[in-house]
C-alpha positions, 0 to 999 in steps of 0.5 A: 906317591908320598905317604901323606898323599896316600893318607889324603886319598884314603880319608877322601875315600871314607864316606860317612852315612848320608842320612839326608841322602837316605831320606831323599831316596826314601822320598823318591821311592814313596810309591814303593813304600806305600805299595809295600804297606798296602800289600802287607795290610791286604795280607793281614786282611786275608789272614784275619778273615781266614783265621778261626776265632779263638775263645777262652772261657772259665769256671770256678770251683772250691775245695772244702774241708771234709763235709759230712753232717753225720760225722761224729766221734762214733762214726770214724769211717772216714779219713782225712786226705791231708787237709784242704791244701793237700786236696787242692794239690791232688785236684791240680794234678788230677785235672791234668791226668790222662784218665780224667780227660779220657773220661770227659772226652768219652762222656762228651764224645768229642772225638766226633765233630759236626761240620758244615762247609764254610767260606774258607773251611769246614766249621764245627757246628757242634749242637747246631747240627739239625740232626744227631748221630748215634754212634755204634762204639762197638764198630769202627769209624773212619779216622780223619776223613769227612763223611758227607750227609746230604738231606733229601727231605726230612725223612731221607738223606744220603751218605757220600764221600770219596776215598783215594785209596782202598784202605782207611784207618778206623777206630772202635771207641768201645775199646779204643782199638784201631784197624785198617779196613777196605773201603770203596775207591772213588766216589760213594753215595748211598741213601738211608732214611731217618733212623736206619741203622748205618752199617758201612765199613767206614761209618756205623750207627744211625742218624736221627733228626732232632725234634722240632727241627726241620732240614731243607732239601740239599743241605749238606753236613759232615761227620769227622772222627778223630783218634781218641788219644789225639783228642784227649792229649789235645784237651789235656794240654789245653786245660788250665787250672790254678788258684783264682787268687793268692788270698783264696788258694782253695778256689780254683779257676778252670780255663779252656781255650778253643774255636767253639764256645759251646764245646768249651762250656760243655768241657769245663762243666763236664770236667767239674762234674766228673772231677766231683764224682771222682773225689766223692768216690775217693772220699767214700773209699774207706767206708766202701772197704769197711762195708765190704769187710763187714758184709763178708764178716756178717755173712759168716755170723749170720750163718753161725746164728742160723745153725745155733738157732736150728740147734736150739730148736731141735734141742727144745723139741727133744727135751721138755721145757724146764726152769733154772734157778736164779743162781744158775741164770746169773752164772749163765749171764756172766758167761755170756758177757765173758763170751761176748768180750772174748769174741770181740777180742778175738775179732780184733786179733784176727783183724790185726793178724790179717792187716799185718799179713796185708801190709807185708804182702801187698803193695796197694794199700787202698783197700784196707777196712776201718779198724773201728769196724771190729771195735778197735779204737786205738788212736795210733792204729786209726791215724796210721791206717788213715795216713797210709791209705791217703799216701797210697791214694796219692801214689796211685793218682801220681802214676797217671802223670809221672813216669815210674822211677821219678823222685816223687814216687821214692819220696812217697814210697819212703813215707809209706814205708815209714808209716807202715813200720810205725803201724806194724809196731803198734799192731804188735803191741796191741796184739800182745795186749789183747792176748793178755786180755783173752787169757784173763777172759778164758780163765774167768770162763773156765771158772764159771763153767766149773760151777755149772758142771754139777748140773744135769747134762741136759741143763748144761747142754741147754745152757751151752746152746743158749750161750752160743745163741746169745753170742751169735745174736749179739755178734750179728747185731754188732755187725748189723749196727757197724754196717748201718753206720758205714752206710750212713757215713757213705750216703751222707758224704758229699763232695769236697769240691763244689762248683761256684760259677759254672762255665757259660757262654755269656758273650765275649771271650774272644782272645784271638786272632788279634786282628788289631795286632795283625794289622799293626804288625802288617803296618810295621812290616809293610813299612820297615821291610821296604825301608830296610831294603832301601837302606841296604841298596843305599849302603851297597850303592856305589854310584854318585847321586849328589854334589855333597858326596863328591865333596866328601869323596874329593878336594877337586872343586865343582865347576858347574852343574848341567841338569837333564833335558830331553832334546833331539841332538847335542846342539842344545846351546845353539838351537835352544839358547834361552834353555836352562841347560844353555845357561849352565854351560854359560856359567861354566864358561864364566868359571873357566875365565877365572882359571884362564885369567889366573894363568895369564897373570902367572905366566903372561901368556895371551895365546889361545887356551886349551880345554880337555874334557874327559870322564871315567867311563863312556856315557857320562856326557863328555862329547855332549859337554864338549860340543856345547862348551865349544858353542858357547865360546864360539857364540861369545865371538871367540874363534873356537875349534873342537878337536875329536881326540877320542880316537877309539869311539868317534862321536862328535861328527853326527850332530854337525852333519859331517862324516867321519872319513877324514879327521885327526887321525888322517893328519897325524899319520901324514895322510892329509893336511890339517885344512883338509880334515877341518870342517866349518860348522853352521855355528859362527866361529866354530870349526870342528875336526873329527877323529877320523877312522879308528886307528890300531895305535891311538896312544902312539898318535897322541904322543907323537910330535905332530900332535904337539905341533898341532896344538902349538899352531892352533894356539896361535890361530884359535882363542879356544881349543876344545879337546874331546878325549877318551875316558880317563878311567879306561884308557891312557889316551887322555893322560897323554893329552893332559900336557896340552890342557890349560884346564881340565873338565872331568865329567861326572854323571849323577846316578851313573858314575861310580864313587871309586872312579874318583879315587883314580882322578884324585891320585892323578891330581895329587901327583900332578899328572892332571892339573887345573882340573874341575868337575862338572856334574851331568844329569844334576837334579835337586834333591827336592825333585824339582829338576830339569835336564836334557836327554841324548844318546851315547851309542858309540859305533864300531869304527871305520877304516882300520878294522873293528877296534872300536868296542874298546870301552868294555861297556855296551849301550843298553836300551829300555824294554819299551824302546825295544818294543817300539823299535820292533813295531816301527820295523813291522 
């Protein structure tokens, strides 16, 4: 084969995608596509009805500046948390902390569910349950196991359940500890009365029917307890908080999704309430620490005042009352003022000493009292203390959401240390100033005391006691005033978190399942999955389905088309001459005349013509076409003979009611004369020669000189010689006969013949081994599905006479299941 021929074959073998063929394939399988869409929509329906509805509700809260109607310049017992933006950041963090969500879950007892048996699952009925279970938090409750409650009447009920194993996990919600306890195996039922204390290994508490609620006998409900940590983590991950809008960053929106709207509403509102209380506690932290410090100092002052008062009373009882001069009174008053000033400075010095030690030895700086509680009004100290407490509180809050060692902790620690160093330097400077003032005060006190040294001893003692009494009383009054001030600030504090719009079920809020989307997805999948499967099958399909594919695969012309037609035998042209199939064979005869006429013009021959009919494999209608082509020629008045040259699987004899005992094989081996193996048929002008018994050497017989002489003699006696040959794609017998063929028909059965088979015939046509060849399409149907045709069997038998050699075409006939069933019943 030349390179050009090879390239031509390769080009013929390449097939572009046949979109029209794919479209007709889809249209042919429209029932499959429709069924797939229906199944997908049915699946979507069952998914939708089984899925629980998911709702999302929200509430609005605002974060304001420090709100305290009694806050003035004199009541500086509060500190700023860093402005509104700082508080917003802290709330955004706090709402996602585990500690916050633990408080909410614990307050609502969301680790306990009230369930009712639904159509597809146990439904959470929450507040709709007609009873309330008062849980005993100090005792264990079984986890993840429904406990049934069956009401007998309004006053009696049964607790029922079933355990597969002898042990079950329980949890005490007081300390959140877990344990494994022994439980009864199998079914368990026990009767109780309304209000009875239930003490079981797996359930502890009591059931109370709600007021004004009645229960029908036989109603069943369920209690199910979940792990506290799992519930907290679930809500912690679900709750969403963020600014309501970019223009109002201090207004926050809380959102939560779930299956029960009542539970969502309660959780959001409880979150806001607990968050507000927590923020108020933090806001009062400074005042609380100050009150605690003043109380401790006031206790000491009060004790000292009592002792001095007792001392004065004893002195008065022991000594007579006497009067002092105005000069002494003035000196005494001056001493009292200096003493008070000295005590005030000493209090400041003690506070600063304690604060310095606290800063150097402690790591939690949230318990510092206000410097103003001892009269320190130094602005730098007040600001530094306020900042350190704020940063310490922020660090403490961060511990709930961030792992230790994070860069956030390092940044906060750096800022705290920086502020602490500044504060320590300020404390040192202030303490030096106070010590200078104390030295001056003490010198003044010493000078005044020297002036009184000349008085009688009893007067000096009286004046000393009186001074101590006045100082103690003044200190008591100062601390009492400071405590009142701190108490007023604390009492007047209100939370900086305000609930603008609390969560409420007003209808709506449904976010899932998206039933329309599910149906749309089902529609798309139900359509595209079968379309894809059809596409894959279409791409992988190697069979020929239409004439357009043949035109792409081969340059060999198509001689004719034969449709599908159901009939009892292969003699359709003879017995149904007006059928469409008969017209198809007449059309093929007419087309063949052009080939033979051209040969006559080229060669000048007038003797009989030969027509070889072959195919790629068995089952493509070769024998059927041979019989009917021979019939149309005979009916047209031409003397015709049909030779059965398929020596491996003889078939043509059955339709003519003759046997296959004698045939071409007997003639070729010299066993009988040709007249002995030739049979006349019921069709005028048509003779037939069956193949005869299957020989062991069919190729050698067809290559013999006797075969050549036979064809030569038949050309002289008959107008038309039709050669029914073996399949060209399986054996070489047909190639031996091409030398005798004036025209060759290659049968292609649509939806059966493989595309690869055309490569073989293309190659042989290119090399000249097969000449004047044409295709005839069998089982043809229009792609509009309006078709006609025929039906017949292709069951080759085993052979006769020369041994079992007939199952040589590598392919066994297949029967449909329905035909096999019919055959079984017919035998019965």
